[in-house]
TIBA-725696 format. One record per residue: x negated, y, z negated of N, C-alpha, C in turn. Coordinates in steps of 0.001 Angstrom, whole numbers, plus 500000, padded with zeros to 6 digits. Layout:
XYZXYZXYZ
...
//
This chain:
454076109512261635454489109156262989453357108414263686
453703107407264449452690106666265193452158107511266343
450904107247266700450319107942267839451028107484269104
451366108418269989452103108089271207451417108735272398
451885108405273569451470109125274762451983110564274662
451411111443275480451911112815275509453371112779275941
454222113485275209455650113527275517455936114787276311
456603114656277418456872115788278280458360115933278465
458892117142278131460311117416278329460467118285279558
461464118001280341461744118807281507462012117933282708
461717118473283854462084117790285083460866117097285677
460691115846285320459611115042285893460291113904286633
460533114132287906461299113145288658462701112993288102
463201114070287459464545114024286893464632113358285546
463490112930284977463531112213283708462399112688282815
462598112550281514461527112853280574460565111685280519
459279111989280371458281110934280262458176110501278808
459061109620278410459083109116277042459177107605277109
458239106921276514458229105459276580459360104873275741
459839103727276161460848103019275375460278102652274016
461138102682273019460707102350271665461822101555271028
461543100351270592462605099455270142462453099028268694
461588099723267945461418099339266547462698099581265766
462923098756264787464123098899263959464020100152263104
465010101018263189465005102264262415465490101979261009
464999102752260086465475102636258716466902103150258632
467546102869257519468916103349257332468974104867257419
467981105514256825467977106979256844467768107509258252
466832106938258967466583107421260324467777107133261226
468430105974261048469591105666261875470727106630261593
470885107002260320471913107989259975471629109321260657
470374109739260658470009110992261318470218110912262827
469836109786263411470016109620264852471494109638265218
472312108936264447473750108896264732474354110298264644
473952111035263613474478112397263455473999113297264590
472746113168264957472187113957266053472948113688267346
473155112421267646473861112081268882475317112540268849
475946112439267698477340112860267574477504114335267925
476650115171267367476759116612267611476373116946269047
475282116378269513474838116692270872475842116210271914
476429115043271689477410114526272638478676115376272666
479043115952271514480259116769271491480091118022272339
478889118589272371478652119737273258478952119357274702
478492118195275130478738117746276496480222117479276727
480902116917275725482341116635275885483140117926276034
482716118976275343483418120248275479483353120774276908
482345120347277650482135120858279005482698119953280091
483350118886279704483682117855280690484659118346281761
485446119376281493486400119860282497485833120989283350
484608121424283058484032122561283773483424122139285102
483443123076286037482751122922287300481421123690287226
480454123355288075479160124047287994479276125567288037
480222126078288817480377127530288906480781128145287570
481493127379286732481947127896285443480798128107284467
479731127344284620478641127322283645477794128589283646
477868129381284710476862130434284905477413131842284713
478687132003284460479300133325284400479083133955283025
478711135222283028478636136031281805479593137191281989
480716137171281265481794138121281501481637139426280733
480760139471279746480418140695279016479132140411278245
478445141437277739477173141196277048477276140275275842
478420140275275137478579139413273963478738137949274336
479115137668275564479358136300276034478087135755276668
477786134507276376476679133821277053477235132745277977
476594132526279121477050131456280010476972130095279304
477868129218279666477873127868279088476518127194279263
475923127352280430474619126743280692473582127240279676
473636128517279342472675129072278387472854128434277014
474107128266276554474337127617275255473723126218275229
473931125466276292473395124100276347471871124099276322
471267125048277013469807125111277052469234125675275756
469862126700275204469347127332273984469329126357272819
470379125571272648470399124620271536469317123561271727
468997123212272970467897122284273220466558122959272926
466433124231273314465224124998272985464998125036271482
466078125158270705465946125206269246465281123937268732
465763122779269172465167121516268730463745121361269270
463519121798270501462172121723271051461205122571270231
461619123800269887460732124758269230460487124427267771
461536124077267047461438123947265598461322122505265103
461487121548266015461337120143265626460246119471266462
460465119389267767459561118606268617458148119193268615
458021120495268855456694121097268922455979121084267570
456734121049266497456131121064265166455590119694264790
456379118634265047456014117304264565455517116360265658
455481116834266890454876116052267978453745116894268569
452586116927267944451527117839268366451026117613269781
451235116436270346450777116159271713451858116449272757
453010116932272308454089117275273230453683118467274091
454028118429275366453851119557276263455137119758277058
455621120979277058456834121277277813456537121296279303
457390120662280066457223120648281518457463122032282113
458366122816281495458688124155282000458498125140280846
457300125624280616457054126519279480457892127795279520
458319128223280726459108129445280836460481129333280168
460947128102279905462212127944279196462156128614277824
460975128652277220460852129272275903461209130755275957
460947131400277079461309132807277258462789132956277618
463275132092278503464657132204278975465676131881277882
465364130942277005466387130396276124466171130691274648
465166131498274322465109132096272995466238133117272906
466845133265271745467945134217271619467495135499270937
467099135397269665466692136599268927465576136311267938
464899135194268088463836134801267156462521135452267580
462280136662267102461100137405267522459813136687267153
459827136014266000458623135313265565458296134116266455
459272133679267263459045132543268157458568132976269535
458506134293269773458019134771271061458988135715271741
458589136188272917459431137097273691460655136369274215
461653137166274650462909136577275103463505137393276239
464290136741277039465018137378278133466165138198277561
466516139272278240467581140157277746468921139429277679
469599139609276562470874138923276346471905139305277392
471974140582277755473023141031278669472771140623280114
471608140007280380471285139578281742471275138065281898
471790137343280919471764135883281003472566135349282181
473594136064282580474420135608283685473757135733285043
472588136379285107471884136531286381470942135380286675
470798134466285718469829133389285849470498132171286473
470290131973287768470888130818288453470054129553288282
468777129720287975467902128582287742467336128635286330
467213127542285632467465126178286081468932125953286424
469171125015287292470528124659287651471218123969286478
472498123745286633473234123020285593472677121613285433
472399120947286551471842119593286479470487119596285787
469641120575286086468333120672285444468466120971283953
469469121753283600469712122050282187470083120776281429
470921119968282019471279118698281377470072117765281288
469191117777282289467996116942282202467081117433281081
467005118744280904466234119299279793466811118828278465
468126118876278331468772118391277108468459116920276878
468569116130277927468327114690277791466897114422277340
465952115150277904464555114919277538464288115291276089
464887116381275612464713116773274212465396115753273299
466570115275273698467241114241272900466351113006272740
465704112612273806464839111437273735463634111691272827
463087112888272929461945113221272075462338113211270601
463467113838270290463905113902268891464223112502268376
464889111709269182465222110346268762463953109539268497
462980109637269384461736108890269189460989109381267956
460989110694267743460330111244266562460930110666265292
462256110598265234462918110068264038462638108575263886
462694107850264991462444106405264923461033106091264441
460066106897264856458672106639264510458300107115263111
459100108015262543458717108683261303458839107751260105
457879107884259162458014107179257896458909107999256974
459165107487255774460115108154254874459661109564254503
458351109740254301457850111065253924458083112072255044
457807111677256278458015112578257402459505112828257648
460323111779257472461764111969257627462288113027256665
461800112975255430462233113964254446461842115364254869
460700115479255528460223116777255998461046117267257176
461375116362258066462112116713259280463578117008259005
464173116281258075465629116265257930466214117659257708
465568118493256900466124119805256623466255120666257864
465185120714258680465220121522259895466154120902260929
466163119570261021467062118910261958468518119198261602
468832119145260320470199119429259883470582120872260205
469667121805259965469922123193260346470186123291261843
469388122573262643469585122599264084470939122066264508
471430121059263817472746120503264150473860121481263808
473747122143262666474752123166262339474636124358263283
473421124684263680473223125725264676473928125347265980
473817124087266393474498123661267618476013123724267450
476515123398266282477963123504266066478433124953266147
477602125883265689477946127291265888478014127623267368
477087127096268144477110127374269581478230126628270287
478666125504269765479859124872270324481063125798270182
481167126430269033482261127376268820482134128566269765
480917129083269906480705130183270833480980129752272275
480616128533272610480878128031273954482372128083274259
483189127667273298484645127668273498485168129094273628
484764129964272724485280131338272774484746132080273995
483503131782274389482933132462275549483583132020276844
483826130719277014484451130266278255485890130764278336
486534130965277195487875131551277228487814132966277785
486835133735277344486704135095277862486375135073279352
485527134144279765485190134010281186486437133700282003
487197132699281581488393132303282329489451133401282340
489510134186281274490529135236281186490301136341282211
489069136458282731488809137482283752489274137039285132
489616135780285277490010135220286563491529135307286716
492030136020287719493492136141287877494198134823288138
493431133753288431494046132430288573494299131791287219
493765132381286124493905131858284759493635130349284706
492391129930284917492070128495284901492408127858283553
492694126568283596492992125792282390491721125065281958
491309125277280722490147124600280163490512123175279772
491622123032279059492137121704278702493636121805278512
494365120933279177495824120955279084496280120401277744
496955121236276975497564120840275702498979121380275705
499920120541275396501321120961275409501543122080274412
502223123116274853502491124252273984503472123850272886
503213124247271643504158123937270570505461124700270758
506543124103270337507834124767270437507902125944269469
508655126956269847508898128065268935509630127523267719
509087127745266529509657127157265316510702128043264655
510990129174265291511948130083264669511264130977263658
512042131682262910511512132653261968510746131955260852
509515132381260655508690131849259577509154132462258260
509149131671257215509564132177255906508709133371255507
509285134339254800508506135515254369507287135096253554
506269135931253605505063135649252833505375135581251342
504638134692250660504624134677249204503214135015248758
503106135804247721501788136199247240501473135440245958
500338134738245996499904133901244880498991134733243992
499301134770242692498577135632241760497342134930241185
496299135714241020495062135263240382494686136287239310
494456135807238108494075136699237013492633137162237185
492319138250236514490939138717236503490032137640235912
488881137458236532487970136411236053486565136689236565
485591136222235826484210136195236292483978134815236891
483656134777238161483582133508238883482201133354239510
481865132109239816480620131821240514480868131914242018
480071132715242694480184132932244129478928132389244802
479117131685245913477980131175246654477849129668246531
476967129120247336476821127668247433476105127104246213
476546125915245767475988125315244559474765124446244825
474343124365246087473151123588246410473402122138246737
474644121670246658474985120287246960475362120189248433
474464119643249254474725119565250679474190120786251412
474477120833252698473935121884253545474642123215253308
473889124300253415474452125645253477473451126543254168
473913127677254662473005128681255208472449129532254078
471326130184254363470685130962253300471533132148252846
472415132651253721473228133804253320474337133445252329
474503132155252032475472131718251017474834131651249631
473596132055249513472845131974248261472165133319247987
471670133521246760471791132655245586473214132679245014
473558131584244356474837131557243646474755132530242474
475816133287242279475773134336241268477165134571240705
477212135248239596478492135577238960479023136901239513
480321136944239716480971138163240184482284138344239433
482541139562239016483812139891238378484836140165239472
485891139371239507486962139546240490488199140018239741
488618141240240010489794141798239340491043141019239740
492098141168238960493361140494239259493849140891240654
494323139912241395494812140154242753495823139078243113
496489139285244218497336138232244777497010138086246251
497153136860246744496781136525248115497975135900248822
498193136304250051499315135758250814499165134258251014
500273133557250983500241132097251122499984131648252554
500007132574253532499831132156254929499244133307255743
498961132978256997498426133945257947499535134801258549
499165135980259012500109136842259722500381136246261104
501635136254261517502047135632262773502092136638263922
502188136095265132502384136948266303503637137798266174
504702137195265652505944137944265507505792139132264571
505080138932263474504856140041262543503958141108263155
502983140669263933502117141650264566502864142413265664
503780141749266343504615142435267328505415143558266680
505877143319265459506623144374264755505741145595264521
504487145375264190503517146466264037503355147215265357
503228146483266450503089147115267755504331147918268115
505511147345267854506763148019268202507014149246267332
506380149287266158506483150456265288505474151535265671
504801151359266800503829152351267259502473152208266613
502145150994266155500910150798265414499665151255266137
499630151097267467498442151491268225498440152967268587
499475153701268204499552155130268537499595156024267299
499475155428266120499610156201264873498276156195264124
497552157301264169496196157344263606496155157164262096
497285157365261398497260157269259940496939155862259443
497066154852260295496790153475259874495336153054260113
494584153882260847493310153427261369492135154117260699
491053153348260517489784153955260184489355154878261326
488562155887261013488174156854262035487486156185263217
486527155297262941485842154617264029486788153683264770
487727153080264045488719152232264686489614153020265627
490036154208265200490900155040266035490161155482267300
488881155803267140488073156144268308487992154958269264
487792153759268713487683152556269542488988152261270267
490114152385269568491423152143270188491619153036271405
491247154277271258491457155214272366490442155028273486
489207154739273134488206154513274176488486153242274953
488883152182274237489129150890274880490570150728275364
491411151667274990492832151648275376493522150367274928
493253149974273697493917148802273138495396149092272933
496214148126273267497660148199273036498197146928272404
497354145905272331497783144581271855496523143773271568
496659142610270930495491141738270768494882141371272118
493608140999272087492941140546273296493692139344273879
493777139294275188494419138229275968495942138348276028
496526139385275426497959139615275582498191140502276804
499193140137277613499567140893278803501083141036278810
501556142240279112503011142463279155503505142356280591
504506141504280778505110141323282092506618141364281976
507228142250282752508682142385282768509242142546281356
508534143334280546509012143633279199508729142568278163
508074141465278554507775140386277612506255140221277511
505806139825276330504384139631276116503990138181276409
502912138037277180502330136750277500500923136690276928
500430135461276756499165135244276069498341134252276872
497086134618277212496210133654277869495600132741276818
495744131434277010495162130439276128494266129526276958
493488128703276296492641127751277017493440126635277665
494741126617277406495632125669278081496533126370279090
496206127607279411496964128316280423497637129572279897
498380130211280777499070131473280491500469131156279963
500794131653278774502049131285278123502725132512277522
504051132449277366504706133494276571504165133476275145
504055134624274533503582134700273151504551133944272245
504017133001271482504801132243270510504759133001269192
505899133533268771505927134385267584505638133623266301
505681132299266340505416131500265148503926131273264902
503112131443265939501686131179265801500982132296265045
499880131989264368499081133048263750498529133982264824
498584135264264579497984136210265524496472136001265520
495880136105266703494430135908266810493865136854267853
492534136893267900491797137801268775492108139263268446
492113139559267146492198140941266689490889141307266001
490501142561266119489288143062265500489544143379264026
488453143657263320488613144131261939489426145415261920
489192146299262864489937147559262900491442147297263010
491832146343263859493254146022264025493814145343262778
493034144435262184493486143766260967493695144768259840
492773145706259693492881146721258650494053147655258911
494258148033260168495384148910260504496711148211260238
496792146909260588498020146169260296498294146155258795
497258145884257998497436145842256547497899147192256020
497338148273256541497756149604256097499214149882256468
499628149403257629501022149588258040501968148766257166
501570147530256889502443146621256141502483146939254653
501426147564254128501430147956252715500366147324251859
500056146010252037498975145415251248497602145827251785
496658144934251735495300145182252220494676143851252603
493488143897253164492728142681253414492037142241252129
491843140941251934491133140474250734489642140756250834
488974140808249700487515140790249708487049139354249930
485804139192250320485314137829250512485235137083249189
485069137788248079484999137131246774486384136657246330
487407137458246621488770136999246347489093135777247186
488729135826248458489019134694249338488319133437248830
487045133551248474486304132374248036486861131830246735
487265132727245831487851132240244575489111131430244863
489953131936245764491203131244246065490970129917246777
489922129847247596489697128657248430488817127607247782
488170127942246675487096127092246155487550125687245782
488793125518245372489263124195244954490166123531245987
490268124124247171491166123579248190490450122575249079
491161121566249562490546120614250495490264121280251833
489227120813252525488889121338253854489757120615254875
490897121176255149491797120572256125492511121680256884
492824121400258131493473122398258957493290122073260430
493549123057261272493472122912262720492076123321263181
491213122317263401489832122556263804489616122118265245
488408122362265763488107121990267139488146120477267323
487995119720266245488056118261266338489354117800266988
490462118535266722491755118180267307491844118570268774
490933119429269236490863119883270627492179120490271113
492803121261270217493940122090270625493451123420271204
492353123920270657491723125155271114492645126366271000
493533126320270019494465127437269827495062127318268434
495338128442267776495986128371266458497368127723266548
497740127040265482499012126318265445499984127001264498
501280126944264786502255127474263831502180126740262501
502574127400261461502600126793260126503605125649260122
503137124453259761504041123304259733504850123310258440
505959122578258438506868122589257294506185122106256023
505358121066256139504684120537254952503744121569254347
502986122252255203502029123244254709502730124456254129
503935124740254616504653125919254138504986125820252655
505060124603252135505379124421250722504155124509249825
502963124523250411501741124600249618501564126011249076
500925126153247915500688127503247388499921128383248363
498876127815248999498100128535250000497939127634251218
498361128110252375498303127324253604497365127978254606
496844127178255513496019127656256639494766128398256171
494243128037255002493031128701254528491814128292255357
491856127121255940490762126646256781491312126326258169
490523126622259188490952126355260550491882127427261080
492402127205262255493287128125262985492570129406263372
492376130343262429491703131608262758490723131990261649
489609132598262048488732133236261077489474134413260456
489392134531259142490148135573258434489235136744258071
489574137910258603488811139104258276488942139413256783
487842139770256158487881140306254800487468141777254862
487685142487253781487292143892253756485861144060253258
485120142969253155483757142994252638482746143183253757
481848144130253546480714144276254455479763143099254274
479117142703255362478169141598255310476853142098254727
476627141763253456475464142226252709474805141042252001
473536141174251612472887140075250885473443139925249488
473496138697249022473841138442247634472686138893246737
472961139186245465471880139596244555470764138561244514
469542139002244743468397138108244718468090137441246042
468857137738247096468623137092248392467310137549248995
466569136610249526465375136897250303465348135944251492
465204136493252676465092135637253860463761134897253827
463770133642254262462531132880254304461629133455255389
460343133220255274459404133729256257459467132920257546
459041133554258621458987132866259892460253133047260712
460286132389261867461387132564262813462728132143262227
462752131040261459464029130582260902464573131556259878
463733132397259305464207133427258398464985134531259095
464927134566260433465675135552261201467114135111261468
467474133928261000468757133321261364469937134175260911
469903134675259682471039135421259136470663136793258589
469524136859257895469229138033257100469150139325257872
468623139290259095468401140546259796469683141149260377
470806140450260219472083140974260702472907141634259596
472319141817258419473082142329257278473214143842257329
473852144322258389474094145750258587475188145896259644
476179146740259360477230147072260334478059145866260770
478244144906259868479065143733260164480040143512259008
481153142863259318482143142513258305482230140993258191
482591140528256997482618139094256712483970138496257082
483930137316257696485121136512257959484959135172257252
486070134575256878486042133311256136487012132303256737
486721131007256498487694129950256706487609129129257960
486863129581258985486792128797260207488001129002261112
487972128371262275489046128559263248489299127263264008
490191127355264981490491126207265839489324125863266755
488276126675266764487072126374267539485922125906266658
486160125756265348485141125354264386485260123860264096
484118123187263946484153121783263539484470121668262055
485264120662261713485676120495260318484481120273259402
483502119513259831482368119222258956481297120310259009
481626121421259628480713122563259676481109123658258679
482336123623258191482863124733257381482847124375255902
482787125408255070482829125291253599483530126511253044
483948126420251787484568127586251153483582128732250998
482283128432250970481273129472250781480720130020252095
481168129490253214480634129865254530480959131325254836
479937132094255207480110133510255514479845133747256997
480900133941257761480740134368259144480718135895259165
480214136473260244480113137934260285480113138419261724
480814139515261956480857140160263263481030141658263074
480604142464264046480906143894264005482415144118264008
482879145236263456484324145419263253485137145614264520
484489145860265658485244146061266891485360144790267730
484741143690267296484729142478268120486014141679267923
486525141139269018487791140405268916487906139238269889
486786138845270534486886137684271422486813136370270650
486433136434269375486509135247268526487950134995268081
488225133787267605489558133460267075489662134045265663
489914135336265581489946136045264305491354136545264028
491793136419262756493163136783262410493243137457261053
494428137395260451494751138244259310495430137446258196
494945137630256978495648137236255761495595138445254829
496692138703254127496789139908253295496596139609251820
496217140639251099496065140555249643496657141812249018
496858141765247712497384142908246967496623143075245664
496512144312245229495994144590243892497076144301242867
496675143869241691497597143679240575497149144613239457
497992145598239138497623146559238086498178146085236761
//
């Protein structure tokens, strides 16, 4: 990198002190810059309908204010890219490192997660100026870098972009929870509700013979460390449902007393149901004997054709026990999905809600494997054989959460299409349901 003036990010007359740079970027650097801008700009586009008051609300400890997501992703690039490769960089507001660190203990102290909604400053405008200044720093760093430095930067920058895509998904799910607490039921983005498609064809179960299969990422392209090492696993014969469970099918479970019959529930799940007084998926409300559903496009009658979403692992497992099959393991899911194209209802379409199974997809052996809803598996989130977290703050990204969590697969309507893979392992505690999480069933074959 060429020697530059000291680069300062933050609020300096509303602008970052970064000199113009007009040198022609290499093909590789231009590709990185284009990708960086694409991801960063999409975060801003997701917020285009929000008002300043919307950015600061924290509706529960699991939810972060929109403003925090925007600042934290900028802090990530500042901490792991700019400060590392721009040694003369100085942050204009050093306290941001404390406010916008999330859980990276090796990177320093952090503000309490459950108190993020109490932070009115920096303002929303100041947060955007912080983002702009970091964007300029990262862009200049890439433009100035030679091929050797680009190769060094690219891995961490790519991780940062996927990290931001994860926060884009959290931004969508978090603002939905925020809006759902408002009796005015604000609209995030107006999308025409799909028509009720009528009764969905009964599930078909696709059979898979017993096999020893390779599980985990093959090293071609980006992956998180929890997708490795690739290893062999014996997967017994099983069958997997060709589609997701629908609202209509879940309503049948509810009408059969599913939330009042302890025989379907894990002990901790039954305790949670009674403590939380669950009677339906999150965001469902009963009015005049009919069920309504809060969506990011407004309050609507429950569409029985849509995949059920916002259910916890406990609810997914109880439904499976009531219906007779079970949830798949993550290894069964990955085996079934490994040769399928990555296509489905993702955040790119900006529907922000699961879609009913279309007629064309209904004829496929396996439909809706990607997008729409994250699919709960019965697998605990554990390290693969031989897994070791890398040292330093970035090693805290996944490994330290490998306890008391369950694995979900496939992505959702809030996930970017180019962020998901068949080997992608999402994970949440079994009682969480504010994510777009749903159900696909499997069966043992004896």
